[in-house]
C-alpha positions in Angstrom: 91.0 -86.4 -4.0 88.8 -83.9 -5.6 88.7 -80.8 -3.5 87.2 -77.5 -3.2 90.3 -75.9 -4.6 90.2 -77.7 -7.7 86.5 -76.8 -8.4 87.5 -73.0 -7.9 90.6 -73.2 -10.2 88.4 -74.9 -13.0 85.9 -72.2 -12.6 88.6 -69.3 -12.5 90.1 -70.5 -15.8 87.0 -70.9 -17.4 85.8 -67.3 -16.1 89.3 -65.6 -16.7 90.5 -67.4 -20.0 93.9 -68.3 -19.1 96.0 -70.2 -16.4 97.9 -66.7 -15.6 94.8 -64.5 -15.1 93.2 -67.6 -12.9 96.1 -67.8 -10.8 96.3 -64.0 -10.3 92.5 -64.1 -9.2 93.1 -67.1 -6.8 96.4 -65.3 -5.5 98.2 -68.4 -6.4 101.5 -68.7 -8.7 101.0 -70.0 -12.2 103.5 -73.0 -11.6 101.6 -73.8 -8.2 98.1 -73.7 -10.1 99.4 -75.9 -13.0 101.1 -78.1 -10.7 98.0 -78.8 -8.6 95.8 -79.6 -11.8 98.6 -82.0 -13.3 98.4 -83.7 -10.1 94.6 -84.2 -9.9 94.6 -85.3 -13.6 96.7 -88.1 -12.6 94.8 -89.2 -9.6 91.7 -89.0 -11.9 93.1 -90.9 -14.8 91.8 -88.4 -17.1 92.8 -84.8 -18.9 90.5 -81.9 -17.6 92.1 -79.5 -20.4 93.6 -80.0 -23.8 96.1 -77.2 -25.1 95.4 -75.7 -28.5 98.2 -73.1 -29.2 98.1 -70.9 -26.1 94.6 -71.6 -25.3 93.1 -74.5 -23.1 89.9 -76.4 -23.9 88.1 -78.2 -21.6 87.9 -82.2 -22.2 84.3 -83.9 -21.2 85.7 -84.6 -18.0 86.6 -81.0 -17.7 83.2 -80.0 -18.7 81.5 -82.0 -16.0 84.0 -80.7 -13.5 82.9 -77.0 -14.5 79.2 -78.1 -14.2 80.0 -79.5 -10.7 82.0 -76.3 -9.7 78.9 -74.0 -11.0 76.8 -75.8 -8.9 78.7 -76.7 -5.7 80.9 -73.6 -5.0 77.8 -71.0 -4.9 76.4 -73.4 -2.0 79.6 -73.2 -0.1 80.0 -69.7 -0.4 76.6 -69.1 0.6 77.0 -71.2 3.3 80.3 -69.7 4.6 78.6 -66.1 4.4 75.6 -67.5 6.3 77.7 -68.9 9.0 79.9 -65.7 9.4 76.7 -63.6 9.8 75.6 -66.1 12.8 79.2 -65.6 14.2 78.9 -61.8 13.9 75.4 -61.9 15.1 73.9 -60.7 12.0 71.0 -62.0 10.3 71.9 -61.8 6.5 70.3 -60.7 3.2 67.2 -61.8 1.6 68.1 -62.1 -2.3 65.0 -62.0 -4.1 65.1 -63.3 -7.9 62.4 -61.9 -10.1 60.7 -63.7 -13.2 58.0 -61.2 -13.3 59.0 -57.9 -14.8 55.7 -56.0 -13.8 56.2 -57.2 -10.3 58.5 -54.7 -9.3 56.1 -52.1 -8.6 54.2 -54.7 -6.3 57.4 -55.7 -4.4 58.7 -52.2 -4.1 55.4 -51.8 -1.8 57.0 -54.9 0.4 60.4 -53.9 0.8 59.8 -50.8 3.0 57.6 -52.5 5.8 59.8 -55.6 5.7 63.2 -53.8 6.4 61.2 -52.1 8.9 60.2 -55.6 10.7 63.6 -57.2 10.1 66.5 -54.4 10.8 69.1 -56.8 10.8 68.1 -58.3 7.4 69.2 -56.6 4.0 67.3 -57.1 0.5 68.9 -57.7 -2.6 66.8 -58.1 -5.9 68.3 -60.1 -8.9 66.8 -60.6 -12.6 69.5 -62.2 -14.6 70.5 -65.6 -13.3 73.3 -68.0 -14.8 71.2 -70.9 -14.4 67.3 -69.3 -15.1 65.3 -68.8 -12.0 65.0 -72.5 -10.8 68.8 -73.1 -11.3 69.2 -70.0 -9.3 67.3 -71.5 -6.2 69.1 -74.8 -6.8 72.3 -72.8 -7.1 72.0 -70.9 -4.0 72.3 -67.7 -6.0 69.0 -66.4 -4.7 67.0 -67.5 -1.7 63.3 -66.6 -3.1 61.8 -66.6 -6.7 59.1 -64.3 -7.7 57.4 -66.2 -10.7 54.0 -66.2 -12.2 54.9 -69.8 -13.6 56.5 -72.1 -11.2 58.2 -75.3 -12.1 57.3 -77.6 -9.3 60.6 -79.6 -8.4 61.6 -81.9 -5.4 63.3 -79.8 -2.9 61.3 -76.6 -3.9 58.2 -75.2 -2.1 55.9 -72.6 -3.8 53.4 -70.1 -2.2 50.9 -68.7 -4.2 50.7 -65.1 -2.8 47.9 -63.4 -4.9 45.7 -64.0 -8.3 45.6 -61.2 -11.1 44.1 -61.3 -14.6 46.3 -60.5 -17.7 44.7 -57.9 -19.9 45.4 -56.1 -23.0 46.3 -52.3 -22.4 45.7 -50.1 -25.3 45.5 -46.3 -25.7 42.3 -44.6 -24.5 41.6 -43.7 -28.1 42.5 -47.0 -29.6 39.9 -48.5 -31.8 39.5 -51.3 -29.1 39.5 -49.3 -26.1 35.6 -49.5 -25.8 35.5 -53.3 -26.6 34.3 -55.5 -24.0 36.8 -58.1 -25.1 39.5 -58.8 -27.8 40.1 -61.9 -29.8 43.4 -63.2 -31.2 42.7 -61.8 -34.7 42.0 -58.4 -33.2 46.0 -58.4 -32.7 46.9 -59.2 -36.2 46.7 -55.6 -37.2 48.9 -54.6 -34.1 52.1 -54.2 -32.8 52.6 -56.0 -29.5 54.9 -54.7 -26.8 56.3 -56.9 -24.5 59.2 -57.5 -22.0 62.3 -59.1 -23.4 61.2 -62.5 -22.6 61.0 -65.4 -25.0 57.5 -65.4 -26.8 56.9 -69.1 -25.9 57.2 -67.7 -22.1 54.8 -64.9 -22.5 51.0 -65.8 -21.8 49.7 -63.4 -24.3 51.7 -65.8 -26.8 51.3 -69.3 -25.5 47.8 -69.0 -24.0 46.2 -66.3 -26.5 47.6 -66.0 -29.8 49.4 -69.3 -30.7 46.7 -71.5 -29.9 44.8 -69.3 -32.3 47.5 -69.5 -35.3 47.6 -65.7 -35.0 50.7 -63.6 -34.9 50.8 -59.7 -34.2 51.7 -57.4 -37.1 54.8 -56.4 -35.0 56.5 -57.4 -31.8 58.7 -55.0 -30.0 60.3 -55.6 -26.6 60.8 -53.0 -23.6 62.2 -53.5 -20.5 61.1 -50.6 -18.3 57.2 -50.5 -17.6 56.9 -46.8 -17.6 58.2 -46.6 -21.0 56.1 -49.5 -22.2 53.0 -47.7 -20.7 54.1 -44.3 -22.4 54.2 -46.3 -25.8 51.0 -47.6 -25.5 49.5 -44.4 -24.4 51.3 -42.6 -27.4 49.5 -45.1 -30.0 52.5 -46.9 -30.6 51.6 -50.3 -29.8 49.6 -52.2 -27.3 50.7 -54.6 -24.2 49.6 -57.5 -22.1 49.9 -56.8 -18.5 48.3 -57.5 -15.0 45.3 -55.8 -14.5 46.3 -54.4 -11.2 49.2 -52.8 -12.9 47.3 -51.2 -15.5 44.5 -49.8 -13.0 47.1 -48.4 -11.0 48.8 -46.7 -14.1 45.7 -45.3 -15.4 45.9 -42.2 -13.4 49.2 -41.3 -15.1 48.7 -42.5 -18.5 45.9 -42.5 -21.0 45.2 -46.0 -21.2 42.4 -48.6 -21.2 42.2 -52.3 -20.2 40.5 -54.9 -22.4 39.8 -58.5 -21.5 41.8 -61.5 -23.6 39.0 -63.3 -25.0 35.7 -64.7 -23.3 37.0 -65.6 -19.8 40.2 -63.6 -19.6 43.9 -65.1 -18.9 44.0 -65.6 -15.2 47.1 -66.2 -13.5 48.8 -66.2 -9.8 52.2 -65.0 -8.7 54.1 -67.6 -6.8 57.0 -67.1 -4.2 59.5 -70.0 -4.7 62.0 -71.3 -1.9 64.1 -73.9 -1.0 62.3 -76.5 1.2 65.7 -76.5 3.4 65.2 -72.8 3.9 61.4 -72.5 5.2 62.5 -72.5 8.8 64.3 -69.3 8.2 62.1 -66.7 10.2 62.8 -63.8 8.2 62.1 -65.4 5.0 58.9 -66.8 6.3 58.1 -63.2 7.6 58.3 -61.9 4.0 56.1 -64.7 2.7 53.4 -63.9 5.3 53.9 -60.0 4.6 53.4 -60.9 0.6 50.3 -62.9 1.4 48.9 -60.1 3.4 49.9 -57.4 0.7 
């Protein structure tokens, strides 16, 4: 019978790269680990690994088992943690995943009042996920996803919390600083600075440049928002950012916001949660604060 410790072994061997290291991580002897998996292979009637010299290579069945382990074990671990918190009279940790780089400034404004309102709840913010944002929700790596691009799937609920306009941010001395709007062709001469996200997921590309068949002269990526704005202010490039962020930053940087196209690019920020978690009071409280903020 397939049990949790079998999944833990498969995941540990994949992570550690050898039976010896996996056994050490799981506090088992290598012989006990090997015996356990040989017995499972006999029960299943198929190999999980094939030996190639001193290394192990997962079979097709092994890859499937690893996928199950990566999906199921985080859920079980989260359940154990949550039950332990209940038993100890604790409330837990709200783990927030971010798919919106510029939203950190917005999030920071919410964290302080949330922590004050929920003194028994901690907050943890994650940006990199093993399965991507949606996978992180389904895999119980995070409890709430902040995203401008929701993927509506069964089992998930998305709450829009605020609307915003994506604008082009340029130096106050830039040739486009006084323009009422910019067209895609205007960016063919520009260095476009973005967050380190694939272009097909960036609105400036998929809603503005690509439909017009235009590419920027150069594309650079910067992860830190303040550094990006400083680069723009110094004339090193232009950036597409939410208008609210550009307006808030205008007093610190010599920048101007210009509308993208005739009507602009309009978006919403959504908070995604699992349907099964909608009755968690502190999670519901965070969403209510976000809508109000």
